[in-house]
C-alpha positions as CSV (number, residue, x, y, z in Angstrom):
1,M,-6.3,11.4,-20.9
2,C,-8.0,9.0,-18.4
3,G,-9.7,6.1,-20.0
4,D,-13.3,5.8,-20.4
5,P,-14.9,6.1,-16.7
6,T,-17.7,2.9,-18.3
7,L,-14.5,0.8,-18.4
8,A,-15.3,-2.7,-16.2
9,G,-12.7,-4.0,-13.8
10,P,-13.4,-6.8,-11.6
11,L,-15.4,-4.9,-8.8
12,D,-17.1,-3.1,-11.6
13,G,-20.4,-2.6,-9.9
14,V,-19.3,-2.3,-6.1
15,R,-19.3,1.0,-4.8
16,V,-17.0,2.0,-1.5
17,L,-17.4,4.5,0.7
18,D,-14.1,5.8,1.5
19,I,-13.7,7.6,5.1
20,T,-9.4,7.8,4.7
21,S,-6.7,10.1,5.3
22,V,-2.8,10.0,4.0
23,V,-1.7,6.9,2.9
24,M,-2.6,3.0,4.3
25,G,-7.2,4.0,3.5
26,P,-6.6,5.8,0.8
27,Y,-3.9,3.1,-0.9
28,A,-6.5,0.5,-0.1
29,T,-9.3,2.7,-1.5
30,Q,-6.8,3.7,-4.6
31,V,-6.3,-0.2,-5.6
32,L,-10.3,-0.8,-4.9
33,G,-11.1,2.3,-7.4
34,D,-8.1,0.7,-10.1
35,L,-10.0,-2.6,-9.6
36,G,-13.0,-1.3,-11.1
37,A,-15.0,-0.1,-7.5
38,D,-17.0,3.1,-7.7
39,V,-14.5,5.3,-5.0
40,I,-16.8,8.0,-2.9
41,T,-14.0,9.7,-0.8
42,V,-15.4,11.9,2.2
43,E,-12.6,14.8,2.5
44,P,-12.6,17.8,5.2
45,P,-12.9,21.2,3.2
46,Q,-8.9,21.5,4.3
47,G,-7.4,18.2,1.8
48,E,-5.9,15.5,3.3
49,A,-2.5,15.0,3.8
50,N,-1.7,13.3,0.9
51,R,-2.7,16.3,-1.4
52,S,0.3,18.4,0.5
53,M,3.2,15.4,0.8
54,G,5.5,17.3,-1.3
55,P,5.1,19.5,-4.8
56,G,2.2,19.0,-7.0
57,P,1.1,21.3,-10.0
58,L,-1.7,22.3,-7.9
59,P,-1.9,23.2,-4.3
60,Q,-4.9,20.3,-4.0
61,L,-2.9,17.9,-6.0
62,S,0.5,17.1,-5.0
63,G,2.6,14.4,-6.7
64,V,1.7,12.2,-4.2
65,A,-2.0,12.5,-4.6
66,L,-2.1,13.0,-8.3
67,N,-1.9,8.8,-8.7
68,L,-3.2,7.8,-4.9
69,L,-6.7,10.0,-5.6
70,R,-7.0,8.3,-8.7
71,N,-10.3,6.4,-9.8
72,K,-12.2,7.9,-7.0
73,R,-14.9,10.6,-6.2
74,N,-14.9,12.9,-4.1
75,I,-17.8,15.0,-1.6
76,A,-16.5,17.3,1.2
77,I,-19.6,16.7,3.9
78,D,-18.7,18.1,7.5
79,F,-20.6,15.5,9.4
80,K,-20.1,16.6,12.6
81,R,-23.5,18.3,11.7
82,P,-26.6,16.9,12.0
83,D,-27.5,17.0,8.5
84,G,-24.5,16.6,7.5
85,L,-23.9,13.0,9.4
86,Q,-27.8,12.5,7.6
87,A,-26.5,13.1,4.4
88,L,-23.4,11.0,4.8
89,L,-25.5,7.7,6.4
90,D,-27.7,8.4,3.5
91,V,-24.8,8.2,0.6
92,A,-23.4,4.8,2.8
93,A,-27.2,3.3,2.5
94,T,-26.2,3.2,-1.4
95,C,-23.0,1.7,-0.8
96,D,-21.7,-1.8,-0.6
97,V,-18.5,-1.4,1.1
98,M,-17.4,1.1,3.9
99,V,-13.4,2.1,4.5
100,T,-12.3,4.1,7.7
101,N,-9.2,4.8,9.3
102,L,-10.6,7.0,12.2
103,R,-9.8,5.6,15.7
104,P,-13.1,3.6,17.1
105,G,-13.2,6.4,20.0
106,T,-13.8,8.8,16.9
107,L,-16.3,6.8,14.8
108,A,-18.6,6.5,17.8
109,R,-18.3,10.1,18.6
110,A,-19.5,11.0,15.3
111,G,-22.4,8.6,14.8
112,I,-20.6,6.2,12.1
113,A,-19.7,3.4,13.7
114,Y,-20.0,-0.3,12.1
115,E,-23.6,-0.1,14.2
116,D,-24.9,3.1,13.2
117,V,-24.1,2.8,9.5
118,A,-25.4,-1.5,9.1
119,A,-28.5,0.0,11.0
120,R,-29.0,2.3,7.1
121,R,-27.2,-0.6,5.3
122,P,-27.4,-4.0,7.4
123,D,-24.9,-6.1,4.4
124,I,-22.7,-3.5,4.4
125,I,-18.5,-4.7,4.5
126,Y,-17.6,-2.3,7.0
127,C,-13.8,-2.4,7.5
128,Q,-11.6,-0.1,10.0
129,A,-8.3,0.4,10.1
130,H,-6.3,1.4,12.9
131,G,-3.0,1.5,15.1
132,F,-4.6,-1.4,17.8
133,P,-6.9,-4.0,17.8
134,S,-10.4,-2.0,19.0
135,G,-11.0,-4.4,22.4
136,G,-7.9,-3.7,23.9
137,P,-6.6,-0.7,26.2
138,R,-4.5,0.9,23.6
139,A,-7.5,1.1,20.8
140,D,-7.7,4.9,20.7
141,D,-3.8,5.2,20.7
142,P,-2.3,6.9,17.1
143,A,-0.3,5.5,15.0
144,Y,1.7,6.2,12.2
145,D,3.6,4.0,9.9
146,D,7.4,4.9,11.3
147,V,6.1,3.8,14.7
148,V,4.2,0.7,13.8
149,Q,7.2,0.0,12.0
150,T,9.3,0.7,15.3
151,E,6.7,-1.1,17.3
152,T,6.4,-4.5,15.1
153,G,10.2,-5.3,14.7
154,I,11.5,-3.2,11.5
155,A,13.8,-1.6,13.4
156,D,15.4,-3.7,15.1
157,A,15.8,-6.1,12.3
158,T,17.5,-3.2,10.7
159,S,19.7,-2.6,13.7
160,R,21.0,-5.9,13.4
161,L,22.5,-4.8,10.0
162,T,23.6,-1.3,10.7
163,G,24.0,-1.1,14.5
164,K,21.3,1.4,14.6
165,P,17.6,0.9,15.0
166,M,16.2,2.4,11.4
167,V,12.3,2.4,9.7
168,S,12.7,1.1,6.2
169,A,12.8,4.1,3.0
170,T,9.3,3.9,2.5
171,I,5.8,3.7,3.9
172,M,5.6,0.2,4.5
173,A,3.3,-0.7,7.1
174,D,0.7,1.8,5.3
175,K,1.0,0.3,2.6
176,V,1.3,-3.3,3.3
177,C,-1.8,-2.9,5.4
178,G,-3.8,-0.8,2.3
179,L,-3.0,-4.0,0.7
180,T,-4.2,-6.3,3.5
181,I,-7.6,-3.9,3.8
182,V,-8.2,-4.6,-0.1
183,Y,-8.2,-8.7,0.5
184,A,-10.0,-8.7,3.2
185,V,-13.1,-6.6,1.4
186,S,-12.3,-8.7,-1.4
187,A,-13.1,-11.8,0.1
188,A,-15.5,-10.5,2.6
189,L,-17.6,-9.0,-0.9
190,Y,-17.3,-13.2,-2.4
191,H,-18.6,-14.0,1.3
192,R,-21.5,-11.8,1.1
193,A,-22.2,-12.7,-2.5
194,R,-22.4,-16.4,-1.5
195,T,-24.7,-15.5,1.6
196,G,-26.2,-12.5,1.8
197,E,-24.3,-11.3,5.3
198,G,-22.3,-7.6,5.3
199,Q,-19.9,-7.6,8.4
200,R,-16.9,-6.1,10.3
201,I,-13.8,-6.1,9.2
202,E,-11.1,-5.3,11.6
203,V,-7.4,-4.6,10.9
204,P,-5.2,-3.6,13.2
205,M,-1.9,-2.1,12.2
206,V,0.3,-3.6,14.6
207,E,-0.6,-7.3,14.3
208,T,-0.9,-6.8,10.3
209,I,2.5,-6.0,10.1
210,T,3.9,-8.1,13.2
211,A,2.2,-11.0,11.2
212,F,4.4,-9.8,8.1
213,T,7.1,-9.0,9.7
214,L,7.8,-12.9,11.9
215,V,7.5,-14.8,8.2
216,E,10.7,-15.3,8.2
217,H,11.9,-13.8,11.4
218,G,10.0,-15.8,13.7
219,A,12.9,-18.1,12.2
220,A,14.2,-20.7,14.7
221,A,12.3,-18.4,17.4
222,I,9.1,-20.3,16.1
223,P,9.3,-23.7,17.6
224,V,8.4,-24.9,21.1
225,P,10.6,-24.9,22.9
226,P,12.7,-22.6,20.6
227,I,15.8,-23.7,19.1
228,G,17.9,-20.2,18.4
229,P,16.9,-17.0,18.1
230,A,14.5,-14.8,15.9
231,G,16.1,-13.2,13.0
232,Y,16.2,-14.9,9.3
233,S,20.4,-14.8,9.2
234,R,20.1,-14.8,5.8
235,V,18.8,-11.6,5.6
236,L,20.3,-10.5,8.5
237,N,23.5,-10.6,6.9
238,Q,25.7,-7.5,6.2
239,E,27.8,-8.9,3.6
240,R,24.2,-9.3,1.7
241,G,24.4,-7.1,-2.1
242,P,24.2,-4.9,-3.6
243,W,28.0,-5.1,-4.6
244,P,30.4,-2.4,-6.6
245,T,31.7,-3.6,-10.0
246,R,34.2,-2.2,-12.0
247,D,31.8,0.7,-13.2
248,G,28.1,0.4,-11.0
249,W,26.7,-1.6,-9.0
250,V,25.0,-5.3,-9.2
251,M,22.6,-7.0,-7.0
252,A,22.7,-10.8,-7.6
253,L,21.2,-13.8,-5.7
254,P,23.1,-17.2,-6.1
255,Y,20.6,-19.4,-4.4
256,T,21.6,-22.8,-5.6
257,K,24.7,-24.9,-5.6
258,E,24.5,-24.9,-9.4
259,H,24.8,-21.2,-9.8
260,Y,27.9,-20.7,-6.9
261,D,29.3,-23.1,-9.0
262,S,29.2,-21.3,-12.1
263,I,30.3,-17.7,-10.4
264,F,33.0,-19.7,-9.8
265,S,34.0,-20.9,-12.7
266,A,33.5,-17.8,-14.3
267,A,35.8,-16.0,-11.9
268,G,38.7,-18.3,-12.0
269,R,38.2,-19.6,-8.5
270,T,38.3,-23.9,-8.9
271,D,39.5,-23.5,-5.4
272,M,35.9,-22.5,-4.4
273,V,34.1,-24.8,-7.0
274,G,32.3,-27.1,-4.9
275,D,33.1,-26.1,-1.9
276,V,31.2,-28.4,1.1
277,R,30.0,-24.9,2.7
278,Y,27.2,-24.6,0.1
279,S,26.5,-28.1,-0.5
280,T,22.7,-28.1,0.6
281,A,20.5,-25.4,0.7
282,S,20.9,-25.7,5.1
283,L,24.6,-24.9,4.7
284,R,24.6,-22.4,2.2
285,I,22.2,-19.8,5.0
286,A,24.1,-20.6,7.7
287,N,27.5,-19.8,5.5
288,A,25.8,-16.4,3.5
289,P,28.4,-14.1,5.3
290,F,31.1,-15.7,3.9
291,L,29.7,-16.5,0.4
292,Y,28.2,-13.9,-0.1
293,R,31.6,-11.6,0.7
294,T,33.6,-13.8,-1.8
295,V,31.1,-13.5,-4.2
296,G,31.2,-9.6,-3.5
297,Q,34.7,-9.4,-4.0
298,M,34.5,-11.0,-7.2
299,M,32.5,-8.2,-8.3
300,A,34.8,-5.6,-8.8
301,E,36.8,-7.9,-11.4
302,R,33.9,-7.1,-14.5
303,N,32.1,-4.0,-15.3
304,T,27.9,-4.1,-14.1
305,D,26.7,-5.0,-18.2
306,E,29.0,-8.2,-18.4
307,W,27.8,-9.4,-15.0
308,L,24.7,-9.1,-15.3
309,A,24.6,-11.0,-19.4
310,F,26.9,-13.5,-17.6
311,F,23.9,-13.8,-15.2
312,R,21.5,-14.2,-17.1
313,E,23.2,-16.8,-19.3
314,Q,23.3,-18.8,-16.2
315,D,20.1,-18.2,-14.5
316,V,21.3,-16.5,-11.5
317,P,19.0,-13.8,-10.3
318,A,20.2,-10.2,-11.0
319,A,19.5,-6.6,-11.4
320,P,21.6,-3.4,-11.3
321,V,21.2,-0.6,-8.8
322,A,17.9,1.2,-10.3
323,S,17.1,4.7,-9.1
324,L,14.2,6.1,-8.1
325,D,14.4,9.0,-11.1
326,S,14.6,6.3,-13.3
327,L,12.1,4.4,-12.9
328,V,9.5,7.2,-12.2
329,E,10.8,8.5,-16.2
330,G,9.9,5.3,-17.6
331,L,6.0,6.0,-16.2
332,P,3.7,7.3,-19.1
333,V,2.9,10.7,-19.3
334,T,-0.9,11.0,-18.4
335,E,-3.1,14.4,-19.0
336,H,-4.9,15.8,-16.0
337,P,-8.0,17.9,-16.7
338,A,-7.1,20.5,-14.3
339,A,-2.9,19.8,-13.0
340,G,-1.9,18.9,-16.5
341,G,0.3,15.9,-17.2
342,F,1.8,13.7,-15.1
343,R,3.7,10.4,-14.3
344,S,1.0,7.5,-13.7
345,I,2.3,4.9,-12.1
346,P,0.0,1.2,-13.8
347,P,-1.8,-0.7,-11.7
348,A,0.4,-4.1,-11.7
349,V,-1.5,-7.0,-11.9
350,R,-3.1,-7.5,-15.6
351,F,-6.7,-9.4,-15.9
352,D,-7.2,-11.1,-19.2
353,R,-11.1,-10.1,-18.9
354,T,-11.9,-7.3,-16.6
355,P,-8.6,-4.9,-16.5
356,Q,-7.8,-2.4,-14.3
357,T,-8.0,1.1,-16.3
358,L,-7.5,4.9,-14.7
359,R,-11.2,5.6,-15.2
360,R,-11.1,8.8,-13.2
361,P,-8.6,11.6,-13.0
362,A,-7.9,12.1,-9.2
363,P,-10.3,14.8,-8.0
364,L,-10.6,18.3,-6.2
365,I,-11.9,18.6,-3.2
366,G,-15.9,18.3,-2.9
367,Q,-16.0,17.7,-6.7
368,H,-18.7,15.4,-6.9
369,T,-20.6,16.5,-3.8
370,D,-24.2,17.1,-5.9
371,E,-23.7,14.0,-8.1
372,V,-23.3,11.7,-5.5
373,L,-26.0,13.3,-3.2
374,A,-28.2,13.1,-6.1
375,E,-27.8,9.5,-6.5
376,A,-28.2,8.7,-2.6
377,G,-31.8,10.9,-3.3
378,Y,-31.1,14.4,-2.5
379,D,-33.3,16.9,-4.9
380,A,-32.1,19.9,-6.3
381,E,-33.3,21.9,-3.4
382,G,-32.4,19.3,-0.8
383,I,-28.6,20.0,-2.1
384,A,-29.2,23.9,-1.5
385,G,-30.9,23.7,2.0
386,L,-27.7,21.1,3.0
387,R,-25.4,23.9,1.4
388,R,-27.3,27.3,3.1
389,S,-26.7,25.4,6.5
390,G,-22.8,24.7,6.1
391,A,-23.2,21.3,6.3
392,L,-21.6,20.9,2.3
393,C,-18.0,21.9,2.2
394,A,-16.9,25.0,0.4
395,V,-13.7,24.7,-1.3
396,P,-11.7,27.6,0.2
397,D,-10.2,30.3,-2.2
398,E,-6.5,28.8,-1.4
399,L,-6.6,25.4,-2.9
400,S,-9.4,26.5,-5.8
């Protein structure tokens, strides 16, 4: 079962209004919820895309959603209706933070742009994350993970390895931007704690992932004038592992002169021990294709376990290839009150005094609407009136 909902994390006492969809925004608010924030997700009656990202035990709860929607409460309000918009703004007035990945034009038309929300809660931290900067010509262009990866150098980097532009085998842009939202919101909360000032934060995906990619791939093109092309050569190396062993695969990263000395000695390659081509850090990078190819050819001489034991003894970073299935099988099993058992992905960061916990299971659509509206000052009759008008969305029968 889920833990005690009263347990406090480091963001205990912070309330977050979550008007996001798919992965980027929901991942950010999952992390904020794991950190102890009271996250209130606003969702349409048909449900967001992550609820149907693959199979799950209930129509509303895919395997993705069971973890992505945890530690959140859920309200279903049609804010296209005037009374629904008013109810949403009343809820926003109780929140410290609002996170949205709706595009700027959509936010303005809906009446929930920063100015609209700040009029009700002047010190709110309002974070909008979307594809492109709001002041630019592409402000309202659609942007999804694959497109963003392609536009920010990821596909080009893979083409230098494979000969074909490809995106990574994970929803990387969405998740990196989600974590960027978390650190930006945390910094803004710290600023507000010192000054009392709220503010608008913008996380443009293309700029965020471009900066992320160019950390290493700016490389020799960064100096002015450039002293070489963009692209970090050690990473853009077709000889980079994992390498086949006698009975499997292993990834090792010899990094120092001593690492290479020990590997070549163990393999009986006395001709390579002390080779000038790995004598300095710059030479190891320049000669990485040759060095990786040489080490890779030696891997087939031993079993995976033998190499791993050797690498551990020599303090060389190394690991076998872990399968996705084995990683999932290693997760703890948690009980969801409606969906039954599921594998819970534990929060990665450990806090000694304010531990992150699974306080709430992934909610069903609109599960906490009445509860949250009551906290915003609505009495039973006011809630009933919103329901009669259609501003509060009923869950469709097929999703019940």
